[in-house]
C-alpha positions in Angstrom: 7.6 56.9 18.1 11.3 57.0 17.3 12.4 57.2 21.0 11.0 53.7 21.7 12.7 50.4 20.8 11.6 46.8 21.4 13.5 44.6 23.7 12.7 41.0 24.5 13.4 39.7 28.0 13.1 35.9 28.6 12.4 35.3 32.2 13.6 32.4 34.3 10.6 30.3 33.4 11.3 30.7 29.7 8.5 33.2 29.0 9.4 36.0 26.6 8.3 39.5 27.4 8.4 42.1 24.6 9.1 45.5 26.2 8.8 49.0 24.9 12.0 50.7 25.9 12.6 54.5 25.8 15.9 55.7 24.5 15.5 59.3 25.5 15.6 58.8 29.3 19.2 57.6 29.9 17.7 54.3 31.1 19.6 51.0 31.4 18.3 47.5 30.9 18.2 46.8 34.6 15.9 49.8 35.2 13.7 48.8 32.3 13.3 45.3 33.7 12.4 46.7 37.1 9.9 49.1 35.6 8.1 46.1 34.1 8.3 44.3 37.4 10.4 41.5 36.1 12.4 39.6 38.8 15.6 41.6 38.6 17.0 42.9 41.9 19.5 45.6 40.9 20.6 45.6 44.6 23.5 48.1 44.1 21.3 50.5 42.1 23.3 50.2 38.8 26.8 50.6 40.1 28.1 47.2 38.7 28.7 46.0 42.2 26.3 43.1 42.8 25.5 41.1 39.6 21.9 40.8 40.6 20.9 42.1 37.2 23.0 39.7 35.1 21.5 38.7 31.7 22.6 36.6 28.8 22.7 38.5 25.5 21.0 36.1 23.0 21.6 38.1 19.8 24.0 40.6 18.3 22.1 43.8 19.3 24.3 44.5 22.3 28.1 44.4 22.5 29.6 41.7 24.7 32.5 44.1 25.6 32.6 44.9 29.3 34.2 47.8 31.1 36.7 47.0 33.9 34.1 47.3 36.7 31.6 45.1 35.0 34.3 42.4 34.2 35.5 42.5 37.8 32.0 41.9 39.1 31.3 39.1 36.6 34.6 37.5 37.6 33.2 36.9 41.0 29.5 36.2 40.1 27.6 33.0 39.8 26.2 31.5 36.6 28.5 33.6 34.3 28.5 32.6 30.6 30.5 34.0 27.6 27.4 36.1 26.7 26.9 37.5 30.3 26.4 41.2 30.8 25.1 43.3 33.7 21.8 44.8 32.7 22.8 48.0 34.5 25.7 48.4 32.1 23.6 48.2 28.9 22.4 51.8 28.4 19.4 51.7 26.1 20.0 53.2 22.6 18.6 52.8 19.1 21.2 50.2 18.2 19.5 47.9 20.9 16.2 47.7 19.0 15.4 44.0 18.7 17.7 43.0 21.6 16.9 39.7 23.2 18.3 38.8 26.6 17.6 36.0 29.0 17.6 36.6 32.8 20.4 34.7 34.5 19.5 32.3 37.3 19.2 33.8 40.8 19.1 32.2 44.2 16.9 35.2 45.4 13.9 34.3 43.3 
């Protein structure tokens, strides 16, 4: 099915989860993780206002460029690395096929 891509999410224990991700539903990475019941809060509902969906992009399948709102949130967040992104700001598309991300540490889990 050409509307599905594969994304690998490495959880906080180091276990890799290969997820089928639809590209025809305007879904973001945070929503995908929540739909697979991975430990991602997404407290603000995808508004780039909480950083509880922070991930580390482990390969070149997603841009590391951030919009102003995402950058402002990451400027105040914990555990930020050069490859940090907010999952809610990565909107799933064909170019993300093969994306590998690692969940950032969280004090909530």
